[in-house]
N, C-alpha and C positions, 0 to 999 in steps of 0.2 A: 427581313433585313437586319444587316450587323447594326451596331451603334455608330460605327464610323459612316457607313452609308446612310443612315438617317440624319448625321449632321452634317454630311458632305450635301445631300439634298436641301437641308435647311438654311445653310451657309450661302450655298450658290442662289438661292432665291431672295437674299437680301439685297435691296436696292432703295434709293432715295424714294421711291414711290412707294413701295410695300412696306417700309418702315412706319411706326405711329409716330406722330409729331412730339409726343413727350420722350420718345426713346431718342430721336432726333438731336433733341435740345439736350438730353442728359448728356449725349456723345460730345455736342460742343461745349459743354461745361468741363467734360473731363478733358478736352483737348486745352481749354485755355488753362487750366488748373496745370496739367503737364507741362506746358511750354513754360507757364508762370513761375511754377517752382524751380523748373530748370534754370532760368534766368538767375533766380535767387541762389544757385547753386555754384555760380561761375568761379568762386573763390576756393572750393572745397580741393582737396587733393586728389581724389580719387580718380578724377576724369584725367589728370596728369599720367597716373599710372596706366590706366587703361588705355589711352592715347598712345602711350609709346609702346605698349603691348601690341594694339592694333597695326601701328605703322610697321613694326618689326615683323608682325606676322603677314600682313596683307599688302605692305608698301602703299605707294601714292596712285593714284589713277585720274586721269586730267578730267574723264567724264564722269567720274564717281559721284558719292556722296560728300557732305560737306562734315568735316570733323568740328562741331559748333564752337564757337569762340576763337579755337587755333585757326581755321579756316582752310586748312588743306582739304584736298581732294582723295578720298580713298574708296576701294571697293565698299559694296552695301554692307556687307558683312562687317568691316571694320569700324564704319559708323554706327551700326546697331552696336557693337561692343562698348565702343568708347562713350557714345553719347549716352546710352543708358546709365553708365557709371556716373554721367554729370548729373541726370534727372534724378538719382537715388541720393546724391550727394548729401542732403540736409535730413534724410531720413522722414521727409515730409510729403512724399508721393500719396496718391489716392490708394485707397484700400478697397477690396473686395473681398468682405470676411477676412481672412488672414492673407490674402494673396495682394502684391502690389502690381497690377497687370498693367497700370498705365505706364510705369517706368520701363515695360518691358515692350508694350505695342506701339506706344507713341514715337519714339525714337526709331524703332525698326521701319514703321512705316513711312515716316518722314524721309528716311535715307532712300528707301524703294521707290517711293514717288519722285522724290528729286533726281535720282540718278536715271530713272526709265521715263520720266516724263509722263507718268499714267494720268488717264482722265481723272480730274479731281472728283466727280461724282461717285468714284468708288472708295474715296477715304471713309467716309462714315460707314457704310455697310462694312467695310474691312474691319474698322476699329469696332463695330457693334458686334462683329462676328467673333473677334478675339476675345470680348469681355463675355460674350454668351457660353461659347464654349469652356473657357477657363473657370468662370464662375459657376456654371452648372456643375462642374465635377470637384470644385473648391466647396461648395455649399454642401454637396453630398458626403464628401468624403474625408474634409480636412478634420474633423473630430476623430478621426482614426488615425490619420497618417500625422498629424503633429504631435501627439504624445509619443509617437515612434521616433523622433528625433528629425522628419523629413519638413523640411521649409516648403510651403504652399507656393511661394513665388515661382521658383523655377520648377517645381514639381507640376503644377497645372499652367503656370505660364508658357511652358514649351508648347502644349497643344493650343493655347489661346494665340500664340504667335504664329503658329502653323496654319491656323483657321484664317487668321487676319491677310497673312501673305497668300495664301491661297485665292482668298476673295480678290485680294487687291489685283494678282495676275490673272483674275478671271478663268480658273481653271474650272473644268466641268465637276459635277458632283461627284463622279467616279474619281477624280484625280484629285480632289480636296478630300475624301476620304481616304486615300492613300497617304496624302500629306499628314492628316491627324495620325494615321496608323504610325508612320515614321517617327511622328514625334512623341508618340506613346513609348518607342522603343529608345529614345534619346534622353527621357527625363530622369530629374532626379534632384538631388540638393539636401545638404543636411543643416542642422542647426548649431552644429558646436562652435562656431564662430561668434555667435552672441554669448554663449558661456564663457569663452576665452577673450571677449573685448577685441576681436581681430577683425579683418577687413573683407574676408572672402564673400560675405554676404553683398557686399557692394557692387560685386561683379558677377554675382549669379544671375542679375536679371538680364544683362547684356549677353551673357552664356545663353540663356533661355531664349532670348531673341534670335540670335544667332543659330539657334538649333532648329527654331521654328522654321527660320527662313531657309536651313538645308532641307529641311522635310518637304519644304514646299517644291524647291527647285528639283529634288530627287524625284517627287512624284510628277512635277511636269515634264521632266526627262524619261518618264515611263518605269519608276521604280515598281516591282512587285511586292506589295505591302501585305503583311496578316490582316485577313478580315474581321478578326476576332481580337485584334490587339488591344481593346480595353477590355472586353467581358470574357475572353476565354481563360481557360484553366491556368494558363500562365500569363496571362495579360496584364493589363494596366492596373486594375482594381484587385485583382488578387494578389498580385505582386505587392503593392505598394499598401493597399487598406486591409489586406486579408478578409475581405467578407466577397458574398457573391455580388453580381451588378445584374439590376433588373433592367434590361434594356428598352422595354416599353415604357417602365416608368419614367426614367430619365426622358427619353426622346419626347415624351408627351408634354414636357415641360418647356420645351423650345418653342419660342414665339408666344407662349402664353405666360410664364413667370420670367419676365427679362431681368436678367442679372445685372444689367447695367443700372437699373435702379438700385440694386445694393451697393453700389460704389459709394463711399464715402470719402470726406476729405478731413487734412489734418491741419487745424490751427496752431498747433506748437511742433518743433523740431524734436521729437520724440516718437518713440514707439507707438504704434497704433493703440496697443493696450495701456500706453499712459498718458492718452489724452484726457480720459475721463479724471484719474487721479490727480493731475496738474490742475484739471478745472477745481476739483474738490480742494486741493490745495490751496489755490487762490481765495477761495469762500472763506476757509481756515484761516489763512493768514489774516484776512479781513477782521474776521471774529474775534481772534487772538490779541490782537492791538499789542501792547507793549509787554504781557505778561509772559513768564519763563516756562519752558516746556521740562518736563521730568522725561518722560516715556510718550512714544506714539504706538499705536496699533493699526495697522491698516488691513481691513477685510476686504478679500476680492474673489472672485471665482476660481475655482481650482484650474480651469482651462487657462487663465491668464497666467496666474500666480506659478503653474507648472511650466512655462515657456521658457526657453533656454534663456539665462541672464537676467529674469525678471527679478529675482530673489537677491541679486548681487549686492554685496556692500562694500564693494572695492579689495584692496586699493585700487583705484582706477587711473588709467594713462592713456586712454583712448575714447573719443566720443561713441565709438561702438559700444563701449561698457557702460558710460553713462545714461545714454539715450534709453536703453533697453531696462536699466535698473530702476525699479517702483522706489526703493527707498531714497535714491540719490535724487531723483526726480521730484519728490515730496518734500525732500529736507532743502532742495536748492530752490524751489518754489516759495516754501514756508519763509524762508530767510532773506531771497533776493526777488522774489516777485516772479512775473511770468519769464519763463526760460527763453533765453537766446542761444545764439551759437558760442559768442563770446564766453556766457556763463558756463554752458555746458562743457565747454573745453578747460574751464578753470579747476585743475585737479587737486590744488594744493591749497583750497580755501578750507582752514581748519574749521571754522565754525560749521560749515555745512559737512564735512566729513564727521565732525564730532556728533551732529543729529543723525546722519546716517546710521551710525552704530547704535542708535537710541530708537531706531524705528524697526519695529517687528512685523513682519508679514505673515498674514493668516491666511489660509485656504478655507473658504465658507461656501459649501454648495447652496446656501440660503441666499447668498448674494448673486444676483444675475449677472451674465457676462455685459462689460460696458458700464458697471456700477461700483461704487467704491464707497467704503466707511471709512472713516478716519476718527478715531478715538484716542483722546490724549489726556494724559494726567499732567496737571499744572502744579506748579510750586504753591503749597499753601493748602494742598488737598483738593481743590477745584478740580472738574474735568469739564472738556469740551469735545462733543460728538458733531461731525459733519458727515451727512449722508448723501451722496450724489447719484442719483438714478438717472442713468440716461440710456438713449437707444440708438440704433444706426441714423433714425430720422434728423435727431440732434446734431450729426454731422453731414447730414446729406444737403449740403448747401445749393443753392441755386447759383445761376452765373453771376448775378450781382454781387453777392456774397463772396464767391470766389475772387471775382475782380478786385474787391476791396482788400481781400486777404493777401494776395499775391504782391499787390502794389506796396501794402504795409511791409511785406519781406523786401521788398525792392528798395525801399528807403532805408531800410536796415543793413542792406549790403550794398548800397551806391550804385544801382541799377536805373538809370534815368527813366523817367515816365514815359517816354518817347519809344523805349521797346515794348512796353504794355500795351500802348496805343497800336502799335503794328500787329501783335498777336491778335488783340481783341477784333482789329479790323480784318484779321484773316478769319479767323473763327466764325466772325458774323458772315462773311462772304462764302467761303470755302467752295461751292460748287463752280463759281467764276473767279477765284482765288489762284494765284500762284503760290505753290509750298514754298517757292525761296523768299516770299515774304514774311513767313515764319523763321526760315533761316537766318535771313538777314536781322531779323530782331536781336540775333545774339553777337551780332557784330557791334552793339552797342555797349555790350556790358564792359566795364573797366577791364583792362589787361591786365595778366599776373604780373 
């Protein structure tokens, strides 16, 4: 069997009865985080841009899916595009390795289930299908594709979205395989927007969701798809990762090494690679007291320091630049405390910018990923070192922790507690819930 065939059989077999209880619970946590972060993004500008594009491209459709907060009904593809930009607005969505799969899958599936009134017992299996397919490929190949300038979210997210949509639509194993093969042909996405501090990355997640939906619809309609789309000589893996694909080794992990358990959550509105530097900087700030800094060195793993935009010292004019910059995030945290959206969009803070100039980023293979060492020289010759050693488990929150986090963000952004009550009730019920309950929670957000 080809890899798409093996994936098709695996995805088709996912059901509420077959999934382990801990996988189902993690899927509920991912849903809660996705919707909760989305509520806190209501005032970000990217959704307005994506919404205008969706309306221009697809128009309105009375029996379609809802543009969240706005309220208009549009085709599923339009809602997938616009609502993904909403969920990605704070840069605080979930992370599966280097891919933000939740910001792709949850808006797309919400639109699909709302517009087609699909049985709700398919939602979690469809969501898990997306995380498993996207997560399997990301874990195996992101170490090759990211250094080449390819962004994991759209690259692996298109296949994840195809798997999720195909399972939601209850396609046969053969047609699911075709959907995955289609998505392999539609994938891509580069990292340059991070280096330039621009906004393309905000919309990549919606495009990936839309591509996955198209891939599944084409498969459902009978598309003839390359059986070796992933492992072939000119297939996905050879084209993007430039290595051979071991089909049996990859397929053997499906249903054994659940990728959804690798999904982590972000306490701060900064890049996933900046979560630990901010955590270290908060500790550093506490230990620094009122003493003055001369110079700061930050040691991190080369995989992270080499990511586009991470070494930037500005000048900054967009949050796309500040949330990626390790020097900016550390300088801001040392001087102003825990980063907020307001602080991340203050580009003319002279003290912060002056400290950014005195922070040197050092690539150190001896520092593990998700770890950080801050070394500072203080006035008077003193030194201060803070070492922050963290793993994915430190960010692998349970549902109660996610609830507290999203409600804290909601308080910061003026979202009423009732909105979070609604999504928590929806996530707890699910099989006998109505997807409109999650959609209606967004009507409680402050209007622009």
